[in-house]
N, C-alpha and C positions, 0 to 999 in steps of 0.2 A: 375840676382839676385833672390833668392828664396823668396817667400812671406810667411809671418807668417800665420798660419791657422786661420780661423774664426770658432768659436763654434756656432752651431745651436742646441738649446735645443727644442726638439719636432719634430717628423717626421709626422706631420699632413699636411694638405693642404698648409698652409702658410710656414711651415718649408721646405717641399719638393720643393716648388716653389723657395724659397730663395736659398736653397742649389744648385738647378739646375743652377740658374743664376751665382752664384759664381763659380761653377765648370766649367761652360762654359767659364768664363773669366780667367781661369787658376789659381784660388785662391783655395788653399787646404781647405777642409771643414771637420770638426769633427762634425758629426751628432750624437746627443744623443737621445735615445728613451727608455723609461722605460718599455715598453711592450716587451716581455711577463712576465718579472719579476714582474711587478705590473700593474694592470689595473685601470683606472678611473671608477667611478660608471656607466658610459654610454658605455664603450668600452669592447669588448670581442674578438676581432680579433687581432692576432699578426702582421698582415700586416700594412704597412704605409698608411697614408691618409684614414683611416677608416671613413666611413660616418655613422652617428648614428641617426640623427633626421629625415632624409628623404633620398631618393635616387634621388631627383630632384635638378637640378641647375636652375630651374625656366624658365621663358619665354625666347625664342630665337627670339621674335619679334624684328625687327630692330628699331621700334619706341618706345621700352620700355627702361627704364634706365638700367635694368640688361642685356638686349640684347645688348645695346651699350657697357656696361662694358666688356662683353664677346668678343665682336668684337675687342675692344682695346687690350684685353689680347691675343687674337689669333695673332694680328699683332705684338705683342712683344714676340711671341714664347712661350706662356704659356704651360708648360707640363701638367697641370691639364686639360686645354681645349683640348689638343691633346689626352690625354688618355680618357677623357669623350666622345669624338667623336668615339673613337675606341671601347668603351664598352657600347654605348648607347642602350636604350630599347625604344620601341614605347611609346610616351607620348604626342601625338598631337603637339601643338606648343611649348611645353616645352622641355628642354633637361634633360632627366633622364637617369640614368646608372644602369647597373647590379652592385650592391653594392660590391659583393665579387670579381668579375672580375676587377672592377676598382681598388680596393685596391691592388690586386695581381699584376696588371700591373704597378701601381705607385711604388710599392716596387721594382719590377724588374728594372725599368728604373732608379730609384734613386740609387740603388746599382751599376749600370753600369756607373755612372758618374765618369769621370776621377778625380783623386785626392781626392775622398771622402772616408772617413773611418767612419763606423757605430759602435757605442758603445751602446750596449743594457744594459743600466743601468740608474738609477734615479739620476738626479742632484738635490740634496736636498736643495741647496742654492747657492747663487752667490759667496760664498767664497770656493766652492768645489775645491780641488786641481786639479781635472781633467781639469779645465778651464785655468790653468796656461800655459803661453806661447802662448795664443791666442791673436791676435791683437784686436779682437772685440768679443762680445758675443751677440747672437740673442736669445731672449726668444720668442719662437713660440710654447709654451707648450699648447696653447689653453685656452679656458675659464674654463677648468677643471684641471688647473695646480695643482700639489700636494699642500697640505697645507703648507709644509715646504718651497717649492719654492715660493709660494704666500706670505708667511710671510717675506721671504728674500727680495722679491721685494717690499713689503709694507714698509719695513724699509727705502728704498730709495725714495719711493713716498710719504710716510707719511700718507697713507690711504688705506683702502680696500673698494672696491665697488663690488657689485654683483647684479645679478637678477636671477630669477628661470626660467629654460627652461624645457619644456615638449616635449616628443617624442611620436609619434603615434604607435598604435599596427600594427603588420603585421600578416596576416592570410594566410592559405593554400588555394590557388585558387580552388582546387578540392572540398573544403568543402562549397563553395558558391552555393546556390540553384539557378540554372540558369532558373528554371521555373518562378522565380520572377525577378532576376537581369537581366540586358540586357547590351549589349555593345553599345558604342557610346560616342561621345564627345558633348560638348555644341554646339547647332545649327548644329551639323554634325552627323546624325545617321549612316552614312556610316563608320565613324571612329571606329576602334576596339581596340583602345589603353586603354580605361578605361572600368571598369564594373560599373554599376549604380544600386543602390538599392532604388527604389521609396517608398515613404511613403504617406499614406493617412493622413488626418487631425488627426484622432484618434490615429493612430500609431505614428505620430510625437509627439503629446502631451504626450503620454505614455512614449516615449523615453526621452523627455525633463524632465518630472517629475522624472524619474529614475536617470537621470544625476544629478539633483539638490540634490536629497536625498541620492545619493550613498556615500559610505564610501571612504574617501580620505586617501592616504598615508600620514603619519605624517612627518613634517619637524622638524629639531632640534629646541629645545625650544628657543635658543638664536638667531635664524635667522628669521628675519621678511621677509615674502614672498613679493618679488618685481618681478612681472611678466613682461617679455618683450612683448609688445603689439603684435608683429608679430608672437609670438609663444604661445599665450594664451591657457591654458588648456580648452578643450571644455566645461567642467563642470563650469569653471569660466565664460565663455561666457554665458552659459545657465542661470546663476544666474542674469545676467543683464536684463533679460526679456523673456517672453514666446516666442516671435517671433524673438529674436536675431539670433538664429541659422538658421531659415528659410530665413532670409534676409542676412545671412552670409555664413558660410561654407556649409550649407545644402540647399542653394537656388536652386530651380528647374528650373530657367529661362533657356530656350533654349533646354529643354528636353520634349520628349513625351513618356509616358509609352506605349509600344507596346500592353500591355494587355487591356488597356482602350481606347487608342487613344487620351488621354488627358494629360495635364501637371500634374505631381504629386504635392501634397501639399508641399512636401519637398523631398530631394534626397541626399543620401550619395554616394560619388564617391570612387572607389577603383582604385589605380594606380599600374601598374606592378612594381615589385621590381627587377626582373631578366629577362634575355633574353628569357627564355622559358615560361615566364609568369605563373609560378607555385606558386608565392607568390605575395600578394597584400598588399599595404599600405592603411590604412583607412585615406583618405585625410581630413585634417582639424580636426582630432580626437586626437591631442596631449592631454595627460591626466595625472593626478596625482591620479586617482582612484586606489584602491588596485587591485591586480591581479584578485582576486575572483569577485570583482564587475565589472571589465572590461569584464570578460567572461559572466557574467549574463546580463549586460546592453547592450553591443553591439550585443548580440544575440537577443535583442528585435527588431533590425532593420530587416525589411522584406528582406529575401534572406540570412541572416546571422544566421538563427535559430540554425544551427549545425556547426557554424564556428569553425575551429581549429586554435589556435593561435600559430604562429611560434615564435613571439616575442611580449610580452606585452609592453604597453606604460610605460614610467617612467618619473621621474622628477629629475633634478639635479641642483646644484648651478653653475652658470656661473660667473666667475670673470673677471672684466675689470678695467682699470685705468681711472682716470679723465684726458683724453688725453690733452685737452687744457692747463691744469695746469702743466703736468709733461713731455710732449713730445715736442721735437724740430721738425721742419718741416721734417727733415730727419729720423724721428721715433726713434731718440736716446733720452735717458733720460736726462733731464736738469741737474739732480743731479749727473749723471754718464755717460758722453757722449760716453764712449766705450761700453755701453750696449744699445741694440736696441730691440724694440718690434715689433712683426709681428702677424697679424691675429686678431682673435676676442678679444684677451686680450687688444688690443688698443682701442676698442670701435666701430669697424665695426662689422656688424652683417650679418651672412649668409655664406654659403660655398663659393660662388663666390667672395664675398667681402674679405673673409679671404685669399683666394688664391691670389687675386689681390694685397692685402697688402704685402704678402710675395714676390711676383714677383717684385713689385716696390722697396721694401727694398733691394732685391738682386741687382737690378740695381744701387741703391744709393751706396751700398758698393763696387760694382765692379768699379764704376766711381771713388770713393775715392781711391781705391787701384791703379788706373791708374794715380793718381795725378790731377784729375779734379773734378769738382762739377756738379752733375746733378740737374737741377732745377726741382721742382715738376711739374707735368702736369698742364695746366691751369684749373681753377675751372669750366670752361664750359664743360670740358671732364668728363666722368664718373669716371675715376681714380682720376682726380683732385678734383672732388666734394667730394670724400671720404677724401682726404687730407685736404680739406677745413673744413669738419665736425670735423676732429680731432684737428683742430687749432682754432675752434670757441668757445670762452668761453660761458658757459651756467650756469644758476643758479643751474640746476640739470642735469648734463651731462648724456645722455642716449645713448646706442648703436643704430646704425641706419643701415638699409639696404641702398643700393644705390637707389636714387630717384631723379627725376628732381627738387624736392623742395630743394635739397642741392646745386643746381647750382644757379648762378646769374639769376635774372629775365631776360626775353627775351628783355625787353626794347622796345617792339612794341605791338600794339594791334593785337590780333589774336583770331579767333574763338576757342572755347574749343576743338573742334574736330581736330583742326590742331596743337595744342600746342605741343603735344608729338613729332610729326614729326619735328617741328621747333627746339625743344630742341636737338633732335638727329642730325639733319643736322648741327646745329651750333657746336655741340660737335665733330662731325667728322672733320669739318674744323679746329677747334682748335687743335685737336689731330695731324692732319697732319702737322700743323704749328710747333707744339712742336717738333715733330720728325725731321723735317727739320733743326731746330735750334740746336739740340743736336749733338755734334761731334760723 
């Protein structure tokens, strides 16, 4: 018996992960992607799974929450993790990728999926005739879903929620002054994955003052700025106090300036954007400064006096729903159970979390098509903790990265230094138990 197709709106990380799981289960997939006919404010590449905020999938440490999440995803056959491994660039203990190669390979693999058809057109609303005949509709359009699609979803959820997200500039590596900048990672001068621009006390305070006084790009009059704490513009952080940056993204701990043999007062790190290390991302420098101000202010950083910008930072509105109020545990809408959400629009935050959400939804839908129900992973697992977050009512629901704080308490006394390892160990055991129980 042939199965009815499932529509997936959006070929980002979550959409590609979901489509892959469905196709692998023999379910026809109709994948809709509006690029290149139309681009969001943050996208400019016609390929699928385009990364815009950063090229980093964050820590690979086995005792970190995001490291545990990636471990679970790999065990479940994540295409995003597979391609990330194939296109990774040096980044110390983090997993970072060549942005362009990653998107190109994700596109190639997605198009090769059996039973998948790609339609490059915008779905303007959930009443679009193109969705007729589909047994389910997955909205994986990301936090930058078009206004018309967001409004259509809003009519089903009864509300619009949003926060502002900023992305960091990228510069040409050849324009960095290597007489000042030096290679090395925190506590590891032998590591060559990062470039580091040290600042003296005077240089730091001049940079800080310029950030606070710099001209910011305007937002729409009717939109109140609500920043996601994990992606705060550097100038917004600077406004919190003179030393906020020195104790935050510009902290010099673990570094020695080879010119002086001493720890700098502050330090800006640059992370490679591509395999040949010709482009670098200014780590922690997400910004809403105007382009002209970015060029002026970031060139105040020692080593970046003649920096050439490959991409300026920018700011855009991210949309998400109040998941505890509007989503069922299987990520379907309470008001329309044939419509499912995946990725950041659900209220998970980050590349890895978005992909994980799409992966899990693909598994839910594949199980349903096979006539069975897949239970969510236990809350002690990284995947399960995200599910728990999306089902936990809150006075002011906010997106969240994966973190051990989303999991149940350990229930035992433990030294602070051992807590992460204990959370991770418990999570692995719970994940293995969940997999054994599932048919």
